[in-house]
N, C-alpha and C positions, 0 to 999 in steps of 0.2 A: 331415517326419520321420515315421517309422512307429513306433508304440507296440507293446509286446509283445502287446496284445490285438488287433492288426491295424488299429486306427484310424490313419488317415493325417491328419496336420495339415500344411497348406500355408501358408507365409508369403510374402506378396507385398509387396515393398517399396513403401511408400506406400499408405495407406488412402484411401478416398474423401474422408473429412473432411480429411486432410492435404493432398491435392491441391487441394481447394476453397480451403483456407486459403492455400496456396501461390499459387494464381491470384489471389486477392484481394490478397495482400501483395507480389506480385512487382513492381508498379510502385514501391512504397516501397523494396524492396531495390535496385532499379535506381538510384534517387535516392541512396540511402545509399552504394552502391558508387562511383558517379561522384563524389560528394562526398569520399569517402575517397581516391580516386585523385588528384583535383585538389588536395586539401588535403595530400597527401604522407603520409598515415597508413598506407600500405601497399597491398598488392595487393587484388584483389577478394575478397569473402567471399560467394560465391554457392554455394548448395547446393540439392539436390533433396530432396523429402520423404523421410525415412528411417523414419517410423513404420511398424511392421510388426505385424500381428496374425496369429497362427497359428490357423487354423480348419480344420474338416473340409471336405474337398472335396465329399463327398456331403451332401445336405441344403442345398446352396447356401451353406453357411457361415454360416447365420443363428444368432443367439443370441450369447451372450458368448464371447469367445475365451479359451481356456485360458491363452494366453501372449501378452503384448503387449510391444513395445519402443517406447519414446518417444524419438525421435531428438534432440529439443531438450535433454532432460535426461540422455540416455544411461542411462535406467533401464528395468528390466524389471518387469512386473507378472504374477504367476502366480496362477491360481485353483487353490489346492491341492485343492479338491474334485474338480477335473476333470483335473489333471495332477500327477504325482509331482514333487516339488521337485528330485530328483536329475536327472530328465530335463530339467527346465527349466534347471538350471545347465549341463548338458552342451550344450543347444541354444544357450544364451547365449554360451558359449565359442566354439562353431562359428560362430555369427553374427558375433561380434566379430572373429574371425580372418579371416573371408571378406570383411569390409568394409573 
């Protein structure tokens, strides 16, 4: 997203931490899904990391992200000192509709 002051924030699906957690927990998810399938509790419940952090592309995106989405809880966290709440709401709607 591009802010009125020209700052660009880029959100990439899945942060480094969420991919590491996914790699560690994926064997447990496999056991859970096989058990659910064999036990007749429904289809597989497999998902990729959806945690997203919007950061500036310049400066390597270091520091605290102005906007984050936590996929497990479906909640957004905005740092109001770095991003207008109205822009965060608009981005959350676009993010939700695109996923």
